[in-house]
C-alpha positions, 0 to 999 in steps of 0.5 A: 166787363167781358161779354163771356165768362168762364163757368166754374164749380158747376154742380151737375145734380140737376139741369144747369140753369140757363142765363140768357145774359151770359155766354159761357166759354165752356159747356157748364156742368158737362163731363164728356166721358160720361156722355160718350159712355151714355151714347155708347150703351144706349146706342144713340149713335156709334162708329159705322162698320166698327167690327171691321175697324171702322172708318173715321168720320162714318157713324150710324144713329141707333134707334134713339138717335134715329128717332130724334133726328126724325123728330128734329127734321119734322120740326124743321119742316114745320118751322120753315117749309110749312110756315114760309110756304116753301117748296121741298125738292129731293135732289140727286146726290150724284152730280155731274162734274160740269156743274161743279166746274161752273159753280167753282167747287172743283177749284175752290172747295178745299181745306188747307192740309199739312202732314207731320214731317216724320210720321205722315199724320194728316192735319187740317191746318186751320183747325190745328192752329185753332186748337194749338193757340187755344192750348197755349192760352188755356194751359197754365204752364204754357200761358204763364210764359206768354206776355199780354201782347203775345196772348193778344196776338194768339187770341187774334190768330185763333179767331182768324185761323179759318180765313187764312191763306196758305202764305199766311199759314206758312208765316205764323207757323214759322213765327210761333214754331208750331210743332205736331202733337209728337213734337215734329215739324210740318210739311208745307201747307197745301190745298186739298179738294174735299169732294168725292169724285166717282165715274158715271157709267160702265165705261167710266168716261164721265166724271161726277162728284158726291154732292158736298152741299145741296145748293146746286141741286135746288138752284138749277131747279129755280125755273121749275120752282118758279113755274110751279109757284105761278111765276110769283116772287119771291120763291123758296126751295128746300131740300133735306139730304145726304152730303159728303165731304172727304174730310182731312182729319175727321174727329170730335164724334159727329162734328167732323164727319165724312157723310152727313145730313143737310137741310138747306133753303134757297130763297130767291128774291129780287136783288133790288127789293130785299126789304121783307114784309115779315121782318117786323115779326123778328126785329124785336129779338136780342141775340149774341152776335159777333160782328166782323168789326168786333172780331178784327178788333179782338173784341167778344161777342155782345148782345145786339137787337136784330132790328137795330143790326139791320137798321145800322148795316151790320146785317146787309138787308131785311131778308137776310135778317129775317132768316137769321131771326127765324134761325134764332127762333128755331134753334131756341124751340128745339132746345139749343141754349148756348149759341152766338151768331158770327159774321164772316170777315172780309177775308173768309167770305166767298167773293160773290157773297154780300153778307154771311153769318154762322150760328155757332153752338157751344159744345165740349169741343168749343164753338161749332158752326151749325147753321150758315145763313148767307146772301149769295147774290146772283152768282150761281144763277148767272154762272149756270145761265152763262154756261148753259145758255139758259135764262134764269130770269124772274119778271117784275111788273112795274106799277105804271108802264115805263118808256125806256131808251134802250139798244135795239139789235137787228140781226139777219140770221138767215144771211149770217148762216148762209154766209158763214155756215159752220162759223155762223153760231159764234158770230150770232152769239157775238152779235147778240151779246155785244155790249151797248157801247161796242154795238153803237161803235160797230153800227157807226162803222157799218154805216161806212162800209164793211167791217172786219171784227174779231169774234174770238181769238181764233175767228175774224170775219167781215160783216156787212151792212145787211147783216146787222144794225143797232140803234137806241129806241124808246120802248114802252115796258110793263115790267122787266126781267132780272136774275134773282139773288139767293138767301141761303140758310144751310143747317148741319143736322148732325152737328145740331143734333150733337150739340143739342145732345151735349147741352141737354145732358146732365147727371143726377148724383146721390139723389134718392127719388120717391117712387110708388112702393114696391113689394119686399121681394122686388126690393131685395132683388133690386138691392142685390143687383145694385140698383141704387147707383150714385149717378143717373144720366139724363137727356133733357130733350124737349118733348117735341124731339123726344124719341119716345114721348112717354114710358109705360112701366108696371111697378114690378113683375108681379104687377105686370103679370096681372090681367088688369095691367096687360089690359091697361098697357094695351089700351094705353099704347093704342090710344097714344098711337092714335094720337101719334104719341110714341110710347115705350113699355118697360116691363123689366124686373128692376126697381121702378127707380132704375126704370125711371133712370132708363127712361131718363137717359134716353130723354123720355119726358114722361113716365106712367106707372101702373101699381098694385092699387089701380084696380081700386083707385083707377089711378096712374102716376104720371111723372115728369123727367126733369123735376121728378114730380108726379101726379095722379091721373086716370087713364083718359087723363093720362092720354089727354095730358101727355098729348097736350104737353107734347104739343105745347098746349099744356105746361108741367106747371099747370098739370101740377096745379090741376091734378093731385100731386104725389107726396115725396 
């Protein structure tokens, strides 16, 4: 049977049950228009500078979105930096051009772009082709015109679009006669560099770029990180910050934007020692994996055990497998339900990479790459070391000293400098970097007399016996230098938050929730305002990420005016603040049901209600967002229970068993 299934006729009167053995093709029970309306009304996020018409791909987070983002970043720090004993750095956004020339970004950090030949509208070719093939396969009127063979070809084209060359795009666009949304043809696809250039300094004579990723800033600090770590390997640097990409066609809300937050890790490891002592702690995990071989064979993702995937060579090494496992645990902990791990195919993987995987999260726009986990090999450090003449080395001590037969080079720098003067520098570099076989051949020639050599295309010189000698000798070594490989997990914070918000969103419809009794006057006022709405949005966020952990609500304005209520609110807020539990006061005139709804639609997990009976009973009601069940607690119990719920020391089930439950 197919590993993926369509979810039909989902009922959204409650949070959709998550079955981890099923990987849906569409987001269950989700209506985007309602979601976007809620986000707009509650200013979770919004278009930047919209009063001036806005700019595509630029968004602002509001108070709720900003708070959720801050909680997410803190959770990320605790899960990775704290748990793995990483070192955090904060590197500059503005980067000199030389850095990106060396890393290859100025040549290869591109997407393929095309234009509507009539209107001039711009499109990112791979994404447009993915959307076009999806439309052909899913719209009944279009799909019924296709043979089974054509459907298979289009599915394969959909899966491979993001790794195609310009020539492959041309071929498939012509074969399938792909038109623009307005029915026009396209101009020929071409590469477009995604980096934002900017002049540096008042003279503008030096070019820089706004960084499109964080990796280079961390990697170039390797020597400092290694020294800070006492020379011990492995070592890891982490960075959280803004990145910028000049997207061709920004769209899909926060999923394709031009400025965004990344959280990246560069884990430096001996390329000869990629076994990981901590891998056993994640080897038991089962996850949805879409291997490159399954993609090539147009097969669906399947559940594979992580330990087995490393053992069978599906994942290249234990260290990479360990970080994939840590990503799995993190995404689970923040509430992501639908995620698959897709391996890069050979035609889309960077030439220097040994293995790459993407954590793709399901959204209403389809599967979205949110985390990249790559083995970048030694490429970056080698390139920067060669360009800057800097040694990016770590040292590994042998268990026992080793005697190694190796090349011994003796170069008389004083004689070379005196003889060749201004040309001495390239000559010395030539002699000190000459490969072993060539050095021994030169030694044989020097033994017979002077030798003319080509140092480079523009420089030929004559070397004498006194200037250099080369010989193979036995040397005793306690250890060896090596250039580390880099394992890089890179997190798109905005993308994860957006897909999390979508997956956490549901709507209660026609649901009458029990609430403490309100007085007749307040009931009449609320009815006049139309408080019994037929749908109520809910963000079922984990308590750890909620913008406010608890809402404090007087039952009615008359209760709020009472001195005991004012004193209670002040005391509750102070005690929650002392425990770093964020709280929100709702003293509005609406019914308690409407107040609950307002808290639910910004993801507040717990509500405390103060009613008219408190002076007698000394009891508050504590409500949980998703079940809507309530218990009676004292003030101190409320503070203690909510605090423990937020850090996972209690579950709501245990609270229901411990305290009196309010009857519905």
